[in-house]
TORSE-883816 format. One record per residue: residue in one letter; x, y, z of N, C-alpha, C in turn. Coordinates in steps of 0.05 Angstrom, whole numbers, padded with zeros to 5 digits, always signed. Example, Ala and Ser with C-alpha at 12.3 -4.5 7.8 and 13.67 -1.06 7.14 Angstrom:
<sites>
A+00264-00114+00156+00246-00090+00156+00264-00066+00156 S+00257-00045+00142+00273-00021+00143+00258+00001+00157 
</sites>
This chain:
<sites>
M-00006+00303+00225-00018+00278+00223-00044+00277+00204 L-00054+00302+00201-00079+00305+00186-00073+00315+00158 G-00085+00302+00139-00079+00309+00111-00104+00316+00094 F-00127+00317+00107-00151+00324+00090-00154+00354+00089 P-00168+00363+00068-00170+00393+00064-00189+00406+00084 L-00177+00426+00098-00192+00442+00116-00180+00471+00116 P-00196+00492+00121-00183+00518+00123-00162+00517+00144 I-00140+00531+00140-00116+00529+00156-00122+00535+00186 D-00140+00555+00191-00147+00561+00220-00161+00538+00233 Q-00180+00525+00218-00195+00503+00230-00176+00478+00234 L-00158+00474+00214-00140+00452+00216-00122+00455+00241 K-00111+00479+00245-00094+00482+00269-00110+00478+00295 R-00135+00489+00295-00151+00485+00320-00157+00456+00323 L-00164+00440+00302-00170+00412+00305-00145+00396+00315 E-00122+00403+00303-00099+00388+00310-00090+00394+00339 A-00095+00418+00349-00089+00424+00378-00108+00408+00395 L-00134+00406+00388-00153+00390+00404-00145+00361+00404 L-00136+00350+00381-00129+00322+00379-00103+00317+00394 D-00085+00336+00394-00061+00333+00411-00067+00330+00439 E-00086+00347+00449-00094+00347+00476-00107+00319+00483 A-00125+00311+00465-00138+00285+00469-00118+00262+00469 E-00098+00264+00453-00078+00243+00452-00063+00240+00479 A-00057+00262+00491-00043+00261+00517-00061+00248+00539 L-00088+00254+00537-00106+00242+00556-00112+00212+00552 L-00114+00205+00526-00123+00178+00520-00102+00157+00514 R-00077+00166+00514-00055+00147+00507-00056+00122+00524 P-00062+00122+00550-00063+00097+00565-00086+00078+00557 Y-00105+00089+00542-00129+00073+00536-00131+00062+00509 G-00110+00054+00499-00110+00039+00472-00114+00059+00449 L-00099+00081+00449-00101+00103+00430-00084+00096+00405 F-00093+00100+00381-00078+00101+00356-00084+00127+00343 Y-00066+00144+00338-00070+00170+00325-00048+00175+00306 A-00053+00169+00280-00034+00173+00260-00047+00167+00233 D-00036+00179+00212-00044+00172+00184-00075+00177+00181 N-00084+00200+00191-00113+00208+00189-00131+00186+00202 L-00121+00173+00223-00137+00153+00237-00135+00156+00266 L-00156+00160+00279-00156+00162+00309-00176+00142+00320 T-00166+00122+00337-00183+00103+00350-00175+00103+00379 V-00195+00095+00396-00191+00092+00424-00202+00065+00434 G-00190+00053+00453-00199+00027+00464-00193+00003+00447 R-00173+00005+00430-00165-00018+00413-00141-00031+00425 M-00137-00057+00419-00115-00071+00428-00088-00062+00414 I-00090-00057+00388-00066-00049+00373-00043-00068+00376 G-00051-00094+00376-00033-00115+00383-00009-00117+00363 F-00014-00109+00339+00007-00112+00319+00031-00095+00326 L+00027-00073+00341+00050-00056+00348+00068-00070+00370 E+00058-00091+00382+00073-00106+00401+00086-00131+00389 D+00080-00136+00364+00091-00160+00351+00120-00154+00343 P+00139-00168+00355+00168-00163+00349+00174-00165+00320 S+00163-00185+00307+00169-00188+00278+00160-00164+00261 F+00136-00154+00267+00125-00131+00253+00142-00107+00261 R+00147-00102+00286+00163-00078+00294+00191-00078+00280 N+00204-00102+00280+00230-00103+00268+00229-00096+00238 A+00208-00108+00225+00205-00103+00196+00202-00074+00190 L+00182-00061+00206+00175-00034+00202+00201-00016+00206 M+00215-00020+00229+00236-00003+00235+00261-00007+00218 S+00264-00031+00208+00287-00037+00191+00282-00024+00164 A+00257-00025+00154+00250-00013+00129+00250+00018+00130 D+00246+00028+00154+00243+00057+00157+00259+00067+00181 P+00286+00066+00179+00303+00074+00202+00301+00103+00210 T+00291+00121+00191+00288+00149+00198+00260+00155+00209 R+00243+00134+00209+00215+00136+00219+00198+00157+00204 T+00206+00160+00178+00192+00178+00161+00163+00168+00155 F+00161+00141+00151+00137+00129+00141+00122+00113+00162 S+00134+00112+00186+00123+00092+00207+00095+00101+00216 V+00087+00126+00211+00059+00134+00217+00039+00117+00202 M+00049+00104+00182+00030+00086+00165+00030+00058+00177 A+00037+00054+00201+00040+00028+00214+00015+00011+00209 W-00009+00022+00213-00032+00005+00211-00036-00004+00182 R-00032+00013+00163-00033+00006+00135-00013-00016+00128 I+00010-00013+00138+00032-00032+00133+00025-00060+00145 H+00012-00059+00170+00004-00084+00182-00018-00098+00164 V-00035-00083+00152-00055-00094+00133-00041-00109+00110 L-00021-00095+00099-00005-00108+00077+00008-00133+00085 C+00021-00132+00108+00035-00155+00119+00016-00179+00123 W-00008-00173+00134-00029-00194+00138-00037-00205+00111 A-00043-00187+00092-00052-00197+00066-00031-00212+00051 A-00007-00205+00052+00014-00218+00039+00019-00245+00051 T+00016-00248+00078+00019-00274+00092-00003-00292+00083 L-00028-00281+00080-00051-00297+00071-00046-00305+00042 G-00035-00287+00026-00030-00294-00003-00010-00317-00005 L+00009-00318+00012+00029-00339+00011+00019-00368+00013 K-00007-00370+00022-00020-00397+00024-00026-00406-00004 Q-00026-00388-00024-00031-00395-00052-00007-00393-00069 P-00007-00407-00092+00016-00404-00110+00019-00377-00123 G+00043-00369-00129+00047-00344-00143+00066-00325-00129 D+00071-00302-00143+00090-00282-00134+00074-00259-00122 L+00088-00240-00112+00076-00215-00100+00081-00192-00120 V+00060-00175-00122+00061-00153-00141+00052-00127-00127 E+00066-00105-00132+00056-00079-00125+00057-00060-00149 C+00034-00048-00153+00031-00028-00174+00029+00000-00162 G+00050+00015-00162+00051+00040-00149+00070+00039-00124 V+00095+00045-00129+00117+00038-00110+00126+00062-00095 L+00127+00085-00108+00139+00109-00097+00166+00103-00087 E+00172+00106-00059+00200+00101-00050+00203+00072-00041 G+00182+00055-00042+00186+00027-00037+00184+00019-00008 F+00177+00037+00010+00177+00030+00038+00158+00009+00045 S+00133+00010+00036+00112-00008+00043+00122-00038+00036 M+00129-00042+00012+00136-00070+00004+00162-00078+00016 D+00179-00059+00023+00204-00068+00037+00197-00079+00064 A+00179-00066+00078+00170-00075+00104+00156-00103+00102 V+00140-00105+00082+00128-00131+00078+00147-00153+00071 A+00166-00148+00054+00187-00167+00047+00203-00176+00071 R+00209-00157+00089+00222-00164+00114+00205-00181+00132 Y+00179-00173+00134+00161-00187+00152+00157-00217+00144 I+00153-00221+00118+00147-00249+00109+00174-00264+00103 D+00197-00251+00105+00223-00261+00100+00223-00271+00070 L+00220-00252+00052+00217-00258+00023+00236-00278+00014 E+00261-00276+00020+00282-00293+00009+00276-00323+00016 Q+00266-00327+00039+00259-00355+00048+00234-00366+00035 T+00217-00349+00025+00192-00359+00013+00196-00370-00015 G+00218-00362-00029+00222-00370-00056+00204-00357-00076 R+00190-00337-00066+00172-00321-00084+00185-00297-00096 G+00174-00288-00119+00184-00265-00132+00168-00241-00122 L+00181-00217-00124+00168-00192-00117+00171-00173-00141 F+00148-00166-00154+00149-00148-00177+00139-00120-00169 L+00155-00100-00175+00148-00073-00166+00146-00055-00191 Y+00121-00045-00196+00116-00029-00220+00111+00000-00213 D+00124+00018-00227+00119+00047-00223+00129+00062-00246 L+00117+00084-00252+00127+00102-00273+00152+00117-00263 F+00154+00121-00237+00177+00136-00224+00180+00163-00238 D+00157+00176-00244+00159+00201-00259+00135+00218-00247 G+00140+00242-00239+00120+00259-00228+00106+00278-00247 A+00108+00271-00274+00097+00289-00293+00067+00292-00291 G+00054+00272-00279+00024+00273-00276+00010+00268-00303 G-00016+00272-00303-00031+00269-00328-00048+00242-00325 V-00066+00238-00344-00082+00215-00343-00067+00190-00341 G-00073+00172-00322-00061+00147-00318-00033+00148-00306 R-00025+00173-00299+00002+00176-00287+00003+00186-00259 G-00020+00186-00245-00021+00192-00217-00016+00222-00212 V-00007+00227-00188-00003+00255-00179+00027+00260-00173 A+00036+00283-00181+00064+00289-00176+00069+00294-00147 L+00089+00282-00135+00096+00284-00108+00125+00293-00104 P+00132+00304-00081+00159+00313-00077+00181+00292-00083 Q+00174+00267-00077+00193+00245-00081+00200+00239-00111 H+00183+00248-00128+00188+00243-00157+00210+00261-00168 D+00234+00250-00166+00257+00265-00177+00272+00245-00195 S+00293+00254-00207+00308+00238-00227+00321+00214-00215 D+00324+00213-00188+00337+00191-00175+00320+00171-00162 L+00293+00175-00164+00273+00158-00151+00276+00129-00158 A+00277+00123-00183+00279+00095-00192+00305+00082-00182 W+00327+00097-00183+00352+00087-00172+00351+00081-00142 R+00338+00099-00127+00336+00096-00098+00320+00070-00091 V+00299+00066-00107+00282+00042-00102+00298+00017-00110 E+00312+00017-00131+00329-00006-00139+00350-00012-00118 Q+00362+00008-00107+00381+00005-00084+00368-00007-00060 R+00344+00001-00053+00330-00010-00031+00323-00040-00033 F+00317-00049-00058+00309-00075-00061+00331-00094-00071 K+00354-00084-00075+00376-00101-00085+00385-00123-00066 Q+00375-00120-00040+00381-00141-00020+00364-00166-00025 Y+00343-00165-00041+00326-00187-00047+00332-00197-00075 S+00341-00222-00077+00350-00233-00102+00327-00237-00122 R+00303-00240-00111+00280-00245-00129+00262-00221-00133 A+00271-00198-00125+00255-00173-00128+00263-00160-00155 K+00242-00151-00169+00248-00138-00196+00233-00111-00197 V+00248-00090-00201+00235-00064-00202+00232-00057-00232 V+00207-00052-00240+00200-00047-00269+00190-00019-00273 A+00206-00003-00286+00198+00026-00291+00182+00028-00317 G+00160+00043-00315+00144+00046-00339+00114+00050-00334 F+00099+00057-00353+00071+00062-00350+00055+00036-00347 V+00040+00034-00325+00023+00011-00321-00003+00015-00336 P-00012-00005-00353-00002-00033-00353+00017-00040-00375 D+00026-00020-00391+00045-00026-00413+00070-00040-00403 S+00079-00032-00378+00105-00044-00368+00102-00073-00361 F+00078-00083-00360+00076-00113-00355+00089-00129-00379 Q+00092-00116-00401+00104-00129-00423+00134-00134-00419 I+00145-00118-00401+00174-00121-00395+00178-00146-00377 A+00161-00149-00357+00164-00172-00340+00138-00173-00324 V+00127-00198-00321+00103-00202-00305+00102-00232-00296 P+00094-00237-00271+00094-00265-00262+00070-00281-00275 E+00074-00306-00277+00054-00324-00288+00031-00325-00269 Q+00037-00327-00242+00017-00329-00222+00022-00307-00201 I+00001-00298-00190+00003-00277-00169-00014-00285-00144 C-00001-00283-00121-00014-00291-00096-00022-00266-00079 F-00011-00243-00086-00015-00218-00071-00012-00195-00089 L-00031-00176-00089-00031-00153-00107-00038-00128-00091 H-00019-00109-00091-00023-00082-00079-00025-00061-00100 I-00048-00046-00100-00052-00026-00121-00053+00001-00108 D-00035+00018-00117-00033+00044-00105-00023+00064-00127 L-00037+00067-00149-00028+00083-00171-00040+00112-00171 N-00057+00118-00152-00067+00144-00150-00081+00154-00176 D-00093+00135-00191-00107+00142-00215-00127+00120-00222 A-00152+00126-00225-00173+00106-00229-00169+00091-00254 D-00163+00103-00277-00159+00089-00301-00137+00068-00300 A-00114+00078-00289-00091+00061-00287-00097+00036-00269 E-00110+00042-00248-00115+00020-00228-00134+00000-00242 T-00154+00009-00256-00173-00010-00268-00157-00026-00291 A-00141-00013-00305-00125-00026-00326-00106-00047-00314 A-00094-00041-00291-00077-00060-00277-00092-00085-00269 L-00115-00081-00256-00132-00104-00248-00141-00121-00273 D-00150-00107-00295-00158-00122-00318-00136-00138-00330 S-00112-00128-00328-00088-00142-00341-00078-00165-00324 L-00082-00162-00297-00072-00183-00279-00092-00203-00268 W-00117-00197-00272-00138-00213-00259-00134-00244-00264 D-00129-00251-00289-00128-00279-00296-00103-00292-00285 R-00083-00276-00277-00059-00287-00266-00061-00290-00235 L-00082-00277-00224-00085-00281-00193-00096-00308-00186 S-00082-00320-00168-00091-00347-00159-00116-00345-00143 P-00134-00364-00143-00157-00364-00126-00147-00362-00097 G-00158-00345-00081-00150-00340-00054-00129-00318-00051 A-00120-00307-00074-00102-00284-00073-00113-00260-00060 A-00097-00246-00045-00106-00222-00030-00100-00198-00048 I-00119-00179-00050-00117-00154-00066-00122-00131-00047 V-00104-00112-00045-00106-00089-00028-00104-00064-00046 Y-00126-00047-00044-00125-00019-00055-00118-00002-00033 D-00097+00015-00039-00087+00034-00018-00107+00057-00013 D-00120+00067-00032-00135+00092-00030-00165+00088-00031 F-00174+00064-00028-00203+00057-00031-00221+00073-00015 G-00214+00078+00010-00234+00090+00028-00229+00119+00034 W-00211+00132+00018-00204+00161+00022-00224+00179+00006 R-00236+00198+00019-00254+00217+00004-00240+00231-00018 S-00215+00236-00015-00201+00250-00036-00195+00233-00061 H-00203+00207-00059-00198+00188-00081-00224+00175-00089 A-00245+00191-00091-00273+00180-00096-00273+00167-00123 A-00259+00177-00143-00259+00164-00170-00246+00136-00169 Q-00226+00132-00153-00214+00107-00151-00232+00087-00136 H-00246+00097-00115-00265+00081-00100-00287+00071-00119 A-00298+00089-00135-00320+00081-00154-00310+00062-00175 A-00285+00066-00186-00274+00049-00207-00268+00022-00196 A-00256+00019-00172-00251-00007-00160-00275-00021-00153 T-00295-00008-00142-00319-00022-00135-00332-00033-00160 R-00334-00018-00182-00345-00027-00206-00330-00051-00218 A-00303-00049-00218-00287-00068-00231-00290-00095-00216 M-00292-00093-00189-00294-00118-00173-00322-00130-00175 A-00342-00112-00175-00369-00122-00178-00374-00136-00203 E-00362-00128-00224-00363-00142-00250-00352-00170-00248 R-00336-00176-00228-00325-00201-00224-00337-00216-00200 G-00359-00204-00190-00374-00218-00169-00359-00216-00142 V-00343-00196-00138-00327-00192-00113-00333-00166-00100 S-00336-00165-00074-00340-00140-00060-00314-00133-00045 I-00309-00108-00042-00285-00098-00028-00293-00089+00000 L-00277-00098+00020-00281-00090+00047-00266-00064+00051 E-00281-00043+00059-00269-00018+00065-00258-00018+00094 L-00233-00011+00097-00220-00013+00123-00216+00016+00135 P-00215+00018+00162-00211+00045+00173-00186+00058+00165 T-00166+00043+00156-00141+00054+00146-00143+00070+00120 G-00166+00067+00107-00171+00079+00081-00165+00058+00058 Q-00156+00035+00065-00150+00015+00045-00176-00001+00039 G-00175-00016+00017-00196-00035+00010-00183-00062+00006 L-00197-00083+00017-00187-00110+00018-00206-00128+00003 A-00197-00144-00016-00212-00165-00030-00197-00190-00033 I-00211-00212-00036-00199-00237-00040-00210-00249-00066 K-00193-00257-00084-00203-00270-00109-00216-00297-00103 P-00240-00301-00114-00254-00327-00109-00240-00349-00122 
</sites>
């Protein structure tokens, strides 16, 4: 459950202590996953049947369900965005679990909105190309397309962001999720899409509050400050902003 850098002996010791604490505190509103440990919280979203169904349907193997709190934030933000005109956009898709869960939660087909999913789908790395991950293989784009073919208005766009916006981009955007793992690419994405965002649109940065992504935190803070907007740092590591 822990992903931050520590010497291996310290990491094992800390994880053992946290496992013991988890057993003791489970009856007291404990959430322990995704580098997040809280006690005494309601965690009501885990009891929401609509959210649970969306999460489990998008992740039948439970591989990504440790990200439940992050996914809840996305579902909330997407629901807020639907109060405004426009489509939903994700920049940085990887395997597509997050937005699949969101699409199920908001019942994308019934909203009549489009869902645009942008990713290079290439783990080569380099400036503006994020970080190579095990999922980056020759079949990644195909797997994502298969995941989203159930949604008639979902469009998977492969290519380097923001250049790939030339292939397809919505006229208006009500929700934007940015998870490109690269400060320059994330700033370029916001610059390219800002004027298309409807007033009241929700913007979520996935890595805003993670120490391992300090460059992205600084770049996002600066880009939003230039537009007179502050980003709310969340305990999940995400950052949330609303376009004025």
